[in-house]
N, C-alpha and C positions, 0 to 999 in steps of 0.2 A: 816804330822804325823797322821792326822785323818784317812787316808787310811790304814795305818798299824794297827791302833787301831781297825778299823772296821774288817779288815781281821783276827786279833788275836781273837776278840770276836766271830766272825763267826766260826772260827776254833775250839774254845773251846766248843761251843754249838754242832757243827757237830760231834766232837770226843765223846762228852758225849752221843749224840744220838746213835752213833755206839755201845757204851758200853751198853746203856739202852736197845736197841732193841736186842742185842746179848743175854743179860741176860733174856729178856722177849720174846724171839723168839717164843717159842712153844705156850704160851697163846695168844700172839698177832696174830699168824697165825690162830689159832682156832677161835678167836673172829672176825678176819677180813674175815674169811671163804675163806682162800687161798686154792685153790685146791692142793692136795698133790699126789705124786707118791706112788706106792706101797711100796717103801722103806722109806717113811716118809719125803721126801724132797719136797720143793715147786715145783709145776709143772710149767714149763716155760723155757725160754731161758737164764735166769740169766743175763739179760741186765744190763749194768752199768748205764743206763739212770736215774733210781731213785736216785742213789748216786750223780750223777752230778747235777740233779735238786735240790736235798736237799742242796748241797753245795752252789749253786747259791742262793737258797732261804735264807739260813742263812746269806749270804752277804747282801741281800736286807733288811732283818729284822734288822740286826745289823746296817746297814747304816741309816735306818730311826729312829731306837732307838737313835743313836748318834745325829741325827738332833733334836729329841724331847728333849734329855738331854741338848743339847746346848741352845735351845730356852727357856727351863724352869729353867736352872741353876742347874741341878742335877750334882754334881761334886764329891761327896764322895763315896767311895766304898759301904758303907752301904745304902746310898740313891739310888745308881745305882742298887744294888742287889734288894732292896725293890721295886723300880719302875719296874724292869724287872719281878720280881715275880708277881706283879700286872697285868702287860701286859699279861703274860702267863696265869695267873689264871682267870682273869676277861674279857679278850678280846678273846684270842685264844681258850682256853678250852671250853667256852660256844658255840662258833661257831662250834667247832669240835663236840660237843654234839648234836647240831641241825642236822648237816650232818649225824651223825651216827644214830640218831633217825629216820630221814626220810628214811634212807637206811635199817632200821630195824635191825641194828647191836646190839649186846649185849652191855650193859653198861660197861662191862669190857674193851671193846675197847676204850671207852672214857677215862676211868681211865688210861690206858696205854699211849695213845696218849696225853691226857691232862697232865699227869705227865711229859712227855718229854717237852711239850710246856712250862709248868710252870718252871721247873728246867732249861731248855735250855735258856729261856728268862732271868731268874735270873742270869745265868752265863754270858750271853751277857751283861747285865747291870753292873755286877760286873767288868768284864774285861774293858768295856768302861770307867768306872769311875776310874780304876787304872792308866790309862795313863794321 
């Protein structure tokens, strides 16, 4: 049953990410300095690889969060959501900020990506604790 739990949690975060980045596409592309075509679309081949990699990554994150929850006794939805929020806010977002700072990206990129990391991990934690 843990596998279904992990897949459901990963899917919840991945779908949220799709909505998050669709809503923030223009400011994210500007902050990430994505090259644009003359018609305002991202320059490139539109490869599905980032989508596949993000789905795999969500499964990895959800799987290890499940392990952490099992070993620490996190079992209620509130505790799961709070632990996920903490992981996103205090582990992933600061690391993202460091990467963006060294790449000399605007802080707005950290806010967008960190917001997804924080809310996405909170959703993973919530879904993991619901099962």
